[in-house]
N, C-alpha and C positions, 0 to 999 in steps of 0.2 A: 748360375755359377760355373765357373769351368775346374774339373777337381783332374789332379795327377791320376796315373795310373791308380786304379782302385785296389789293385792287391797290394803294391809296394807302399801306397799310402797306410793302408792296415796294417800292413807290417812294420810298418813305424809307431803307428800310433796305438794298434792294438784291433782285434777284429770286430770287438764290438761299433765300433766304426760304420761297417758294411753289413747290412746283415747276410748278404750272399757270400760272406766270405766266413763266417760261423760255420765250417766245415769240420772233418776229421783233417782231410786234404793237404788245408790251409793251415791245420794248427803244426803239422807235422816239419811242413814248408817253412812254415814261421819261428819255430821251435830251431830249426835248422841253421838261420839265417842269425839267429839271435848267437846261437853259439859260436860263428863265425867274426860276430860282432864283437863278442865280451875282450878278442884276444886285443892287449894293443892300446885298448882304451881307458883311459883316467876314469875317474868317478864326475858321474855330472853335477853341475852346478844349480844352484837352488833356482836361479835364473829359468835354465834348461828345462827344468821340472817341470816349472810352472808355466813356460809357454808350450810344452806335449802339452798338459793338461789342457790348457787352451785352445791346442790346436785340434786336441782330441773328441772334446766338445761342439767344437765350432763344426768340425766335418760330420759328426753324429749329424746332427738337426740340418745340415746342410747349407750352413748360412754366410753369406760372405762375410767381411770380417767389416766391414760398416755396417751393417745389421746388427751380428753380435755386436758389437761394441755399444749400441744402441740399447740394448738389453741389458749388459751390462750396467749401464748409466742407471736406466729406470731401477734396475735394482740397489743400487747403491744411495738414490736417494730415500728409498723407502724406510719409514719411519714405523709401521705398523708392527712388520717382522722382520726377522733378522734377513742380508742380503743375499746371503747363500739359499735360504728357502726360497726368496724371490725369483731368483736367475731362476729355480728350477721350476717355480710356478709359472713364469712367461712364458718358458720355452716349452713346455707342457701342454700348456693352452693354446697353442697355434694349432689352427684348425687342420694341417696335414699330419700334425703330429696325431693328434686324439684319431683322425682316419686309420692312421696305420696302428694305433694302440688298441682298434677293435677290432681288426684284421680283415677292413676292407681293402687294405691293400698291403703287398708282400714286403713291401721296403715302403722308407719315408721319402724317395723319390717318384716311388709312385704312385702315392698318396698325394703327392702334390701337382703330378699330369693329374690325377682323378677331380680334385679340384678346380685345376685351371682349366679342364676341359669342361666344367658345370653339370658335373653328375651330382654335385653336395650342395643339399640345403641347411640354412642355420633360420630357425623359427620360421620356417615356408618357407625363405627367399631364397634362390641362388645364390651363390655365395663363389666367385672365380678368385680369391686372392687368400692363397696355401698360407699368408702369415695372418688370416684374421683370429683375433683372441676373444676366445671363448670367455665366458663368465660362468658360474655356476648358476644353474636354473635353463641356459641356453639346450633348445633343442636339434640334435642333428639328425637329417634324413638322407635319403638316396632320395633324388628327383626320378616321379614316377615314370616319364620316359624312361630312364638311365636304368630302371629294377632288370630288362631283361638284357643289357648290355652283355659281354662279354665277362667284360670283369666282376659279374656279380655273379654267372653261374655255378651252382655249386656253392654259393657261401654258406648256406645254412649250416652243411657238414663240417665248413672250415673251419666255422664260429665256434660247436662245439667244441673242437678240440684247442683250442685258444682259451688261454687266462683272461679274464676280463679282468682291470683293476679297477679296484672298489671305489674308485670316484668317477668313474664312466656308468649307465647304465644302457641297455643296448635289446631292444625284441626283433628278434633275425626274422619274424615274418611279417610285420608291418617294417623292417628295415628302417626303425629310427631309435633315436635314443637322446641319451641329456649326460649332460656334466651336472655330478648330484653333488659335488667338492669338491673342494679345491685339494689338488694334487701335493702329496709333501714325496719326502724321499722313503718314508716308509712305503706308499702307496705306488712308485712308481719309481724306478729304479734310475740314480742320477749317471749321467753319462760319465762324469768323471768326479775327479775335486774340484766343488765349485769353490770352496774357501783357495785354492790353491790359482785359481783363473783368476777370483776377482783378486787376488797377491797381485797377480801381473799385471795390473793395469792399476793397481793403487801403489807400483814402486815410485 
């Protein structure tokens, strides 16, 4: 997916959309830009707010519009859980997102590259599809031949500094883990207001 200049996008959608924008220097710059924009602007419409939330969530997960819309459609078709909870679950259970949540990659984009380059296995089989949909019980591991790769050097130390979501388990010594339960907005913060996102697509 082609993205516009990242810092400019982060200033428009919020620092959470890009991990590398979450610095004090960026926060000061973003606040200065926000103050300048407050002058001469009217109140934002409800449609504008919904679009902003949609863009925020889509860009956070690094998804093209068509793929994101497919997730929304699946969520709206859900009868077992609330659509907003189902959308959150679908996005969080993407393989690239889980790799990022585990701390194997510093950003979701890096996690996508890691999967695409064949460093990750699901149920013992190499998987190169970043959007692979994981389910409860799935076992994720680093391929044996990739454990000495530069991306994983010093991982044990980095892992100790990271808070692992309650719905994931990971053994840093064997470099494998699993999805132990379904992610919820309580166990994994939502990237934005998912109710507003769904409202945008059902107008």
